[in-house]
N, C-alpha and C positions, 0 to 999 in steps of 0.2 A: 167314770171310765176306768178301765184297767190300767194300773200303774205299777211298774216294777221299780221298787225302791233301791237306793244305792248302798245296801249293806254288803260287807265283804269287799275284797279288792277286785281289780278289773276282771279276772277270769271267773271268779264266783259270779260276778254280774253278767258276764258273757254267757255262761252256761244257763243261768236263770232266764236271761233274755231269750236265748234260743228256745228253751222249753216253752215259754209263753208265746213266742212268735209262731211256733208250729201249731199250738192250740188256737191262737188267734186266726191263723190262716184257715182253719177248718170252720170257725164260727164267725168270721168277719168282725172280730172285736177291734175296737179302737183302743190302741195301747200307747202309753207314754213310757219310753224305755230310759233307764239310767245309762250313762256313757254311750248314748246312741251314736253321736258323731264319731267317736273314737272307733267303735266297732264297725260302723259302716265304711269307714275309711280303710279298713282291713279287707274290704270286699265282701263282708258278711251282711246280707240283707235281713232286716227285721220287719216282719209284716205288720202293717197298721191298717186295720179295716175301718169301718164306719159305724159299727153298732156300739151304742152307749146305753146301758140299762139303768133302771131306777134303783136297783139294789146291788150290793157287792157282797161276795162271799170270799172267805179265805181259802186259798188253794194250798194243799200240802203235798208232801212226797206221796202220801197214801191215797189222796183223792184226785191226783192229777188225771189218771186215766178214766175216772168217772166222768170228768168234764170232757176229756179228749175224745172219748168214744161215744158221747151222747149225740143223739140225732140233732138236738137243739139245746142251747142254753139261754137262759133269760136273766143273767146276772153278769156284772163285771166280776173280775177275779183279782184278788190281792194276794200275791206271794208274800209270806211273812216269815222272817228268819226264826221266829220262835217255834215254827212248825216244819222246819226243814228247808234245805237249800235247793230242792229239786235236783238232787244228784244221786238218786237211787239207780240201780243197774238198768232198769227198763227205760228210764228217761234218758240216761246216758247213751244207751243203744240207739234210741230214736235220733238223738242229736248227732252221734257219730255217723249213722247211715245218711243223714241229711247232708253232712259235709262231703260224703262220698258221691253224691249225685253229680253228674258231669257238669250241669249248668252252674251248680253252686261251687264246685271245685274250681272250675275254669275262672270264675270271677275272682275268687280268693287269690288264685295264682297270678292273675293279671294285675292285681293291686300290690303284689309283693315286690318291693324294690330290689330284692335279691333273686328275682325269678329266673335269671340266666343260670343260676346254680342248680335248678331242679334237674335231677337225673343226670347231672354232669360232674359229679364229684364222688370221692370215696373218703369223705371226712367224717370225723366223730365229733359230736357235740355233747357236752356234759352240763347239765343244769344242777347247780349245788344250792339248794334252798337253805338259807341260814336265817339271818335277820331275827324276826320276832318268834320264829318256831325252831330255833337252833336245837332246842331240846328234843325235837322230833326227827332230827337228821339221822339217817341210817349209819353214818360214820364212814371213815376212810376206807375200810375194808370193802364195803359195797362198791364204792366208785372205782377203786383199783381193780377189783374183781371184774366189774363190768367192762372197763377199758381193755383189760387183758382178754376178755371173751371175744373181742373183735380180732379176728385172725390177722387182718392186714388193713391198714388205712393210710391215707396220705397226710392229713393234718388233724390235729386235735385242738378243739376249741372248748373253753370253759367259760361259763358266766355265772355270776352270783351277785347278790346285793351287798355282800360283805367280803370284799376282795382281800382284806388284811387278815382274815381269819386263818388260823393255823392249818385247817384242812386245805385251803386253797394254796397256801405257800408250800405245803407238803406235796400236793399233787403237781405243782409246777416243778418241784425238784425231782419228783419220781419220774415225770415225763418231760424231759428238758425241751422238747420241741413244741410243747403245748402253748397255746396263745390265749390270753385272757381277753375276752371281748367285752365291750362296755357300751352297747347300744341302749336306747331307751326301752321301756317295757314292751311296746308294740314291735319295734324293730327286732328285739331279741327273739320274740316268737317267730317272726317272719324269717329271720336268718336261720334260726335253729331248725325250723321245719323243712329247710332245703337240704339238710345234711343227710347222708346215707345211713349213718348209725347214730342213734340218739339214746342218751342215758339220762333218765329222769330222777327227780327227787319226789318227796311227798307233795300233795296239794294240787289245787285246781290249775295253777299256772303251768306246772309241768304237764299235767294232763292235756291241756289245750295245745301245747306244743306237739304232743303226740297225735292229737286229733287232726291237726292241720298238716301233718307230715305225709304227703301223698306218694312219695317215691322212696320211702325209707326201707332199708333191708332189715334192720334190727331196731327194735325199741325195747330197752330194758327199764324195769322199774323195781324198787325195793319191796320186799315182802312187807305186809302190814301186820300190825298187832291185832289179835282177836278183839272184837268189839269196837274197833275204830272204823265204823262204816262211813264216816265223813270222808275218809281217805280211800278205803278199799273199793267202793263202788265206782269210783272214777276210772279205775284201771282194769275193768273187766273186758278187755279187748283180746279176742282169741289169739291173734298173731303176736301179741306182746309177750315178753319173756320176764318172768318174775325171778329175781335173784335174792338169795338169802344173804343176810349180812351177819348172821351168827355162825361164823366159820371158825372152827378151832383146829381142824386138820389142814395143814398147808397143801396137801395133795388135792384138796377139794377147791382150791382157789379159783378154778375155772369152771365150776359146776353151776349150771342154771336149771331151774325148774321148767321142764318142757310143757307142763300143764298148769298155767297160771290162773285159770279161770275158776277157781274154787272160792266160794264165799267164805268169810272168816269162820263162820260157825260150822263149816264142813271140814275144817282142818283139824 
């Protein structure tokens, strides 16, 4: 049968599960999903059909749509991390559009313990990804720039897996009213997605927060380095705003790129 293995953290798994679920729904594939219970508790349905085939093929970033668009498939599918995380732009678009369907959106909202906040606040949420990829963090200038890009807000929330890091302590000093939140990984996504303005870091966890933010006015994300497609493709959402973190002129501290949807090789 088709099995989605548990490589990567929760949101890598969620994105891969969603990609396979959409394909399984077209071809009635029987699928075993990693982190199934956690993801379905978020109100995200993962399709599991009845078809189990005698052979299995590896599905990759580049072969996904060959299977998705086929009239019929006669094999199980095995996503393998050696061949991609199913995070190319076209797959992300498919997943993002699925989350925007009214029936899907409504169920996710209904399962959110913070649902009373939807469209009822003017708050800013900042996700500062540090931990194991602190070397990829865009730095303080990016976060300060992004917060200042929001012309007015009521409350500022910050979350991170490394609250003692100097970046966090500096942000709390720079913005004295900021509140450090410490929900678990699912509750953090659910709370963050209800805020009106969202400031993301690199990676799939940040991206999923943005995907599930249904009433957000601004979603900011840091520019990506050329060649890092594992990051860039997650953030090709036309309404999102890409911010530079290589700022040397203080007068440009509040400048954002109004056209974020260029691939790295186009820049």
